[in-house]
C-alpha positions as a Markdown table, in Angstrom:
| # | Residue | x | y | z |
|---|---|---|---|---|
| 1 | Unk | 83.0 | 96.3 | -266.1 |
| 2 | Unk | 80.9 | 99.0 | -265.5 |
| 3 | Unk | 78.9 | 100.4 | -268.5 |
| 4 | Unk | 79.9 | 103.9 | -269.6 |
| 5 | Unk | 76.4 | 104.9 | -270.4 |
| 6 | Unk | 73.3 | 103.5 | -268.8 |
| 7 | Unk | 70.5 | 101.4 | -270.6 |
| 8 | Unk | 67.9 | 104.0 | -270.0 |
| 9 | Unk | 69.8 | 106.8 | -271.9 |
| 10 | Unk | 70.7 | 104.3 | -274.6 |
| 11 | Unk | 66.8 | 103.6 | -275.1 |
| 12 | Unk | 65.9 | 107.1 | -275.2 |
| 13 | Unk | 69.0 | 107.9 | -277.7 |
| 14 | Unk | 66.7 | 105.8 | -280.1 |
| 15 | Unk | 64.3 | 108.5 | -281.5 |
| 16 | Unk | 67.2 | 110.9 | -281.7 |
| 17 | Unk | 69.5 | 108.6 | -283.9 |
| 18 | Unk | 66.5 | 107.5 | -285.9 |
| 19 | Unk | 66.0 | 111.2 | -286.6 |
| 20 | Unk | 69.6 | 111.9 | -287.6 |
| 21 | Unk | 69.4 | 108.9 | -289.9 |
| 22 | Unk | 66.4 | 109.8 | -291.5 |
| 23 | Unk | 67.4 | 113.5 | -291.9 |
| 24 | Unk | 70.0 | 112.2 | -294.3 |
| 25 | Unk | 67.4 | 110.3 | -296.2 |
| 26 | Unk | 65.0 | 113.1 | -296.3 |
| 27 | Unk | 67.7 | 115.5 | -297.5 |
| 28 | Unk | 68.8 | 113.1 | -300.2 |
| 29 | Unk | 66.1 | 111.1 | -301.6 |
| 30 | Unk | 64.2 | 113.2 | -304.0 |
| 31 | Unk | 67.2 | 114.5 | -305.7 |
| 32 | Unk | 68.7 | 111.0 | -305.9 |
| 33 | Unk | 66.0 | 109.1 | -307.1 |
| 34 | Unk | 65.5 | 111.8 | -309.9 |
| 35 | Unk | 69.3 | 111.4 | -310.9 |
| 36 | Unk | 69.4 | 107.7 | -310.7 |
| 37 | Unk | 66.1 | 106.7 | -312.1 |
| 38 | Unk | 68.0 | 105.5 | -315.2 |
| 39 | Unk | 70.5 | 103.6 | -313.1 |
| 40 | Unk | 67.9 | 101.9 | -311.3 |
| 41 | Unk | 66.0 | 100.9 | -314.7 |
| 42 | Unk | 69.6 | 99.5 | -316.1 |
| 43 | Unk | 70.3 | 97.5 | -312.9 |
| 44 | Unk | 67.1 | 95.9 | -311.8 |
| 45 | Unk | 64.3 | 94.0 | -313.9 |
| 46 | Unk | 61.7 | 96.4 | -315.0 |
| 47 | Unk | 59.1 | 95.6 | -312.7 |
| 48 | Unk | 61.0 | 95.6 | -309.8 |
| 49 | Unk | 62.6 | 99.1 | -311.0 |
| 50 | Unk | 59.3 | 100.6 | -311.7 |
| 51 | Unk | 57.8 | 99.3 | -308.2 |
| 52 | Unk | 61.0 | 100.9 | -306.4 |
| 53 | Unk | 60.8 | 104.2 | -308.3 |
| 54 | Unk | 57.1 | 104.3 | -307.5 |
| 55 | Unk | 57.4 | 103.6 | -304.0 |
| 56 | Unk | 60.3 | 106.3 | -303.3 |
| 57 | Unk | 59.6 | 108.9 | -305.9 |
| 58 | Unk | 58.2 | 111.5 | -303.6 |
| 59 | Unk | 59.0 | 115.3 | -302.7 |
| 60 | Unk | 61.0 | 115.9 | -299.8 |
| 61 | Unk | 57.9 | 117.3 | -297.9 |
| 62 | Unk | 56.1 | 113.8 | -298.6 |
| 63 | Unk | 58.9 | 111.7 | -297.6 |
| 64 | Unk | 59.3 | 114.0 | -294.3 |
| 65 | Unk | 55.4 | 113.2 | -293.6 |
| 66 | Unk | 56.2 | 109.3 | -294.0 |
| 67 | Unk | 59.1 | 109.6 | -291.6 |
| 68 | Unk | 56.9 | 111.5 | -289.2 |
| 69 | Unk | 54.2 | 108.7 | -289.2 |
| 70 | Unk | 57.3 | 106.1 | -288.6 |
| 71 | Unk | 58.7 | 108.4 | -285.9 |
| 72 | Unk | 55.4 | 108.2 | -283.9 |
| 73 | Unk | 56.0 | 104.3 | -283.7 |
| 74 | Unk | 59.5 | 104.6 | -282.9 |
| 75 | Unk | 58.9 | 107.1 | -280.0 |
| 76 | Unk | 55.9 | 104.9 | -278.8 |
| 77 | Unk | 58.2 | 101.8 | -278.7 |
| 78 | Unk | 61.0 | 103.8 | -276.8 |
| 79 | Unk | 58.5 | 105.0 | -274.1 |
| 80 | Unk | 57.2 | 101.4 | -273.6 |
| 81 | Unk | 60.9 | 100.1 | -273.4 |
| 82 | Unk | 61.6 | 102.9 | -270.7 |
| 83 | Unk | 58.7 | 102.0 | -269.0 |
| 84 | Unk | 59.8 | 98.2 | -269.1 |
| 85 | Unk | 63.1 | 99.1 | -267.6 |
| 86 | Unk | 61.2 | 101.2 | -264.8 |
| 87 | Unk | 58.6 | 98.7 | -264.3 |
| 88 | Unk | 55.9 | 101.0 | -265.2 |
| 89 | Unk | 52.6 | 100.5 | -266.5 |
| 90 | Unk | 52.8 | 100.7 | -270.2 |
| 91 | Unk | 56.0 | 98.6 | -270.4 |
| 92 | Unk | 56.6 | 96.4 | -273.5 |
| 93 | Unk | 60.1 | 95.6 | -274.5 |
| 94 | Unk | 59.1 | 93.5 | -277.7 |
| 95 | Unk | 57.9 | 96.3 | -280.0 |
| 96 | Unk | 61.1 | 98.4 | -279.0 |
| 97 | Unk | 63.0 | 95.2 | -280.1 |
| 98 | Unk | 61.3 | 94.8 | -283.1 |
| 99 | Unk | 62.1 | 98.4 | -284.2 |
| 100 | Unk | 65.6 | 98.1 | -283.1 |
| 101 | Unk | 66.2 | 94.7 | -285.2 |
| 102 | Unk | 64.5 | 96.5 | -288.2 |
| 103 | Unk | 66.8 | 99.5 | -287.6 |
| 104 | Unk | 70.0 | 97.4 | -287.3 |
| 105 | Unk | 69.0 | 95.4 | -290.5 |
| 106 | Unk | 68.4 | 98.7 | -292.2 |
| 107 | Unk | 72.0 | 99.5 | -292.0 |
| 108 | Unk | 72.9 | 96.6 | -294.3 |
| 109 | Unk | 70.1 | 97.5 | -296.9 |
| 110 | Unk | 71.8 | 100.9 | -297.1 |
| 111 | Unk | 75.1 | 99.5 | -297.4 |
| 112 | Unk | 73.8 | 96.7 | -300.0 |
| 113 | Unk | 72.2 | 99.5 | -302.2 |
| 114 | Unk | 75.5 | 101.5 | -302.1 |
| 115 | Unk | 77.5 | 98.6 | -303.4 |
| 116 | Unk | 74.8 | 97.6 | -306.0 |
| 117 | Unk | 74.6 | 101.2 | -307.4 |
| 118 | Unk | 78.1 | 102.0 | -306.9 |
| 119 | Unk | 77.0 | 105.3 | -305.3 |
| 120 | Unk | 76.3 | 107.2 | -302.2 |
| 121 | Unk | 72.8 | 106.3 | -301.5 |
| 122 | Unk | 70.4 | 108.1 | -299.0 |
| 123 | Unk | 71.1 | 107.3 | -295.5 |
| 124 | Unk | 74.6 | 105.1 | -296.0 |
| 125 | Unk | 76.6 | 107.6 | -294.1 |
| 126 | Unk | 74.7 | 107.8 | -291.0 |
| 127 | Unk | 73.9 | 104.1 | -291.1 |
| 128 | Unk | 77.7 | 103.3 | -291.2 |
| 129 | Unk | 78.9 | 106.3 | -288.9 |
| 130 | Unk | 75.7 | 106.5 | -286.3 |
| 131 | Unk | 73.3 | 103.7 | -286.5 |
| 132 | Unk | 75.3 | 100.5 | -286.7 |
| 133 | Unk | 77.5 | 101.5 | -283.7 |
| 134 | Unk | 74.5 | 102.7 | -281.8 |
| 135 | Unk | 72.5 | 99.5 | -282.4 |
| 136 | Unk | 75.6 | 97.4 | -281.4 |
| 137 | Unk | 76.2 | 99.1 | -278.3 |
| 138 | Unk | 72.4 | 99.2 | -277.4 |
| 139 | Unk | 72.0 | 95.6 | -278.2 |
| 140 | Unk | 74.8 | 94.8 | -276.2 |
| 141 | Unk | 73.8 | 96.9 | -273.3 |
| 142 | Unk | 70.3 | 95.4 | -273.2 |
| 143 | Unk | 71.7 | 91.8 | -273.3 |
| 144 | Unk | 74.4 | 92.4 | -270.5 |
| 145 | Unk | 71.8 | 94.1 | -268.2 |
| 146 | Unk | 69.2 | 91.5 | -268.8 |
| 147 | Unk | 66.5 | 93.7 | -270.4 |
| 148 | Unk | 66.3 | 91.3 | -273.3 |
| 149 | Unk | 67.4 | 87.8 | -273.9 |
| 150 | Unk | 67.8 | 85.5 | -277.1 |
| 151 | Unk | 64.0 | 84.5 | -276.3 |
| 152 | Unk | 63.1 | 88.1 | -276.6 |
| 153 | Unk | 64.9 | 88.4 | -280.0 |
| 154 | Unk | 63.2 | 85.2 | -281.3 |
| 155 | Unk | 59.9 | 86.0 | -280.1 |
| 156 | Unk | 60.2 | 89.5 | -281.7 |
| 157 | Unk | 61.6 | 88.4 | -285.1 |
| 158 | Unk | 58.3 | 87.3 | -286.9 |
| 159 | Unk | 57.1 | 90.6 | -286.0 |
| 160 | Unk | 59.6 | 92.4 | -288.0 |
| 161 | Unk | 57.9 | 91.4 | -291.1 |
| 162 | Unk | 54.6 | 93.1 | -289.9 |
| 163 | Unk | 56.2 | 96.4 | -289.7 |
| 164 | Unk | 56.5 | 96.4 | -293.5 |
| 165 | Unk | 52.9 | 97.3 | -294.0 |
| 166 | Unk | 53.3 | 100.2 | -291.7 |
| 167 | Unk | 56.3 | 101.5 | -293.6 |
| 168 | Unk | 54.4 | 101.0 | -296.8 |
| 169 | Unk | 51.1 | 102.9 | -295.3 |
| 170 | Unk | 53.5 | 105.8 | -294.0 |
| 171 | Unk | 54.7 | 106.2 | -297.6 |
| 172 | Unk | 51.1 | 106.0 | -298.7 |
| 173 | Unk | 50.1 | 108.9 | -296.0 |
| 174 | Unk | 53.0 | 110.8 | -297.3 |
| 175 | Unk | 52.0 | 110.8 | -300.7 |
| 176 | Unk | 48.3 | 111.6 | -299.9 |
| 177 | Unk | 48.7 | 114.3 | -297.3 |
| 178 | Unk | 51.2 | 116.5 | -298.9 |
């Protein structure tokens, strides 16, 4: 069966899908945190609640800067994946695979947060409507076209954890710059 959209297009959709999803988070996070800090304190142990509130208590502008920093990594990984498919000079599929796996797993954190807090949380709508279907189609297409294999996934999996400091640094930059 022929693919209805080619792998190259799916790869280049990643930054666009990322931005759509993060626009929802950017728009909602400041107001949601302000409105739900009491709920967070009631539902989570004090240390975890305080850390969560400290990490995500930022203005819309600060959060936007954080997203911009992460977007630079997303865009770079997308370019390298495109080069990989085209056998270009700066090709690397592993970094892209790491970011796609994080993006895919991120869907479930949003769903889990919404269930746990019994409310619409920042990012849950686009996670369900856009990110999950996109990641499913992309991963399926990457496997079918043999751009990635299970070896690629297993090789990339440990590096998923190494992205966490990048996200924390992005949040720190957002808070310091704005």
